[in-house]
N, C-alpha and C positions, 0 to 999 in steps of 0.2 A: 294843735301842734305848732301853730305860728307863734313866733316871739311877740311879746306884748308891745315892742317899740316899732312894729311895722307901720309906716304912715298910711293913712287912708288915701287910696288913689284908685283910679279906674281899673287898674290891673287886679287889685284885690277883689273888687266887686263884679268883675266880668263873669258872665255865666260860663259854665263848663258844659261842653257837649259830650255826652256819654253814648258810645256806640256799643250795642250789645247784640250779638247774633240772634236771629229769630229762632224760636223753639228751644231756647236755652232756659235755664232756671230763672234768669232775670228778665226774660222776655218771652213768656209762654204764649202759645197760640192755641186756639180751640182744637181739641177739647182738653188742653193742659189745665190742671188744677191751679187755682190761685187763691184759695182761702187761706186764712192765717198768714197772710202775706208779710205781716210785720216781722215774723221770725226770719224770713229771708233777708229783710232789711238789717236785722241784728247781726246775721252772719256776714253780711257785706261790711258792716261797721267793724266787726272783729277782724275781718280779713284786711281791711284798709289799715287799721292800727297795727296789725302784725307786720304789714309791709313797711309802714313808716318807721317801725321800730328798728329796721335795718339801716335807716338813714339817720334818724335822730333818737337813738336809744335813751338819751338822757331826758327825753320829753314825753315818752309814750308809756302809759300804764299797761299792766298785764290785763288779760281778758276778764271781764266781769261775769255776772251770773248768766249771761246769755240773753238778756232781755226780760221784760216783765212776764210773769206767768199770768194766765187768765183762767180763773175758776168761775164757771157759770152754773148757777143753780136756779131752776125755775119750777113753777108748779102752781097749785091753787091753794088759797087760804081756806079756812073753815067756812067762810062766807061765800066761797066759790069765786072770789075775785083773784085774778092772777098776780103773781109776783115774779120778779126776776132779779137775781143778783149777778152782777158782772164785777168780780173782784180782781182787779189788775194789781198783782203783788209786785212791788218794787224791791229789789234786793241789794246785791253786793257789787262793789267795784273791785277791780283787781288792784294789787299792790302798785303803788306809784314809785317813781324813781327816788323820791325823798320822803314818802309817807306811806302808812298802811292804807289799805283799801277801806272805803266807807261801807256802812251797813244800813239797810232799810231806807235807801234813797233811790231816786229815779235812775234808770240807766242813762248814761251820758248822752245817748242819742235820742232820748225822749224827754218829756216834761210832765211827769205824773207824781202822785203821792199815794201812800197807802191809806185805804179807807179805815177810819177808826172803828174798832170793834163795837163800841156802844151804838154808833149810828146803824151799823149793819143789823145788830140784834134788835134795836128798837123798831126798825122798819120792815123786817122780814122774819118768817118763821124758821130761824136757824140760830144755833148757839155756837159761838166760837169758844172751844174748850182749851185751845192753846194758841198762843202767838209768841214765839220765842226764837232764840238763836238755836241753830243745830251745831253743837260743838264739833270741832275738828274738820269742818267743811272748808276752812280757809286754806288756800295754798300757802305752804311754808316759804319763807324767803327772808332776806334782810328786812324787807317790808312785806308783811303778810298780806294776803288777800282779805277782802271782807268776808264775814261769816254768813252762811246761808240762813234763811228764815224758815220756820215751820208754822203753818196755819192749819187748824183742824176745825171742821164744821159738822155739827150734829144736826141732822135733818129733823125738824119738828113738824113739818107738814105731813099729810097722809102718805104722800110719795112725791118724788121730785125728779126732774130730768137734770142729769149732771153732764156738763161738757167741760173737758180739760183741754187746754192748749198750753202745754209746757214744753220746755226744751232742755238741752244739755243732759239728757238721760243717759246717753251712750258716750258722747265725746265731752271730755272735761274741759273747762275753761283753761286756756294755756297760761303758763307762767313765762316770765321773761328774765333774761340775765342770770339764769341758773335757778330761778324760782320754780317751785313745784306747782303743778296744776291744781285748780280748785276742785272741791268735791262735786259729784254729780247730783242731779235732782232725782227725787223719787215721789211716787204717788201710791197711796194705799186706801183701801176701803175696809172698814170693820162693820160686820153685821153680827150682833150677838157677841160671842167670844172668839169669832174667827176673823183674822186679818189676812187680806190678800193684796198682792201688788196690782197696780193699774198701769197701763202704758202711758206714755207722755201725751198722747192725743186719744181721746175717747169720748163717745156720746152714749149714755146709758141711763136707764131708769133705776133709781135707788129707793129703797123703802124707808118708811118712817123709822127713826132711831138710828139709821146708818151714820157712821162717822167717816167723813172724807178727810184724808190727811195729805197735805202737800208739803214736801221738803224741797226748798229751792237750792240750786247750786250755789257754791261759794266762789269767790274770785280767786284768780291765780296769784301766785306770789311773785315778788320782784327781787332779784338779787340772791346771792348765795345764802341759804339758811344758816350756815355756819358763822356768818358775820353778824347775826342779829344780837342786839343787846340783851343779855340774860334777864335784866330787870324788866324789859318789855315782855319777855316770855312769861315771867312769873305774874306780871300784871294781867296778861291774857288768861292765865289759869284762874286767878282770883275773880276775874269778870265772867268766868264760865264759858269763854270762847273756845278754849282748847282744854284737853284733859292732860294730866301729868304724863300719861303714856305718849301722847302726841308730842309733848315738849321734849321728852327723852329721845324719842325716835327721830325727830326731825332736827332738833337743836342741840341734843346732847346735854340738856339741862335737867338736873335732878331737882324736882320741885320740893323735896324734903330738906334740901340743904339751904 
């Protein structure tokens, strides 16, 4: 949020003291839970940006995907040697004051990158059957949010332990300046021909052949959707990021014209 021409001085680098009441969500005491603590950090980041947007709205982007999702799959190979996958999926930024949100990149408060599908499949008994955008998950705006990602994992081991740590299942990433919120995240499991939803956080055993599907949230939009350039809307349709129905509903753009 700082302007680029701020000179380096002791005030810029001085430490900040943060005072947080005990037994609060940011300062738990025993036996308060503290696992998956990074998600709390992401909410703090979003809250901080939302507050700063009241002061410097021309510098603050809308909310991103809510932080990286973590899909853990572990078990035994056919030779009885253990394997464990910790797939930390990086997703979408919110719309920025002068640009659309980015996709498939690290959250602005982290420094990560997405694991290549080929690496995962070569080293573990799992097959990634889809790694794609989820259309219409971007928050509409003059500058739309980034589009959410979908990853699906087919379990090739005899069985596996699945652990999901995902967020933004209930509360959508917020938009700013009249922009719409981004889409929520979703989890599913398919066994045979039956698909069932999964919660945002779960630990469970899954059988061989099961398909685990995670759809990550999209970023919120920035600015009034009615002011978006129709050419950019049609480009998003061509890229498969939004559907014609989404374009008509949020931007009043007829994709057939």
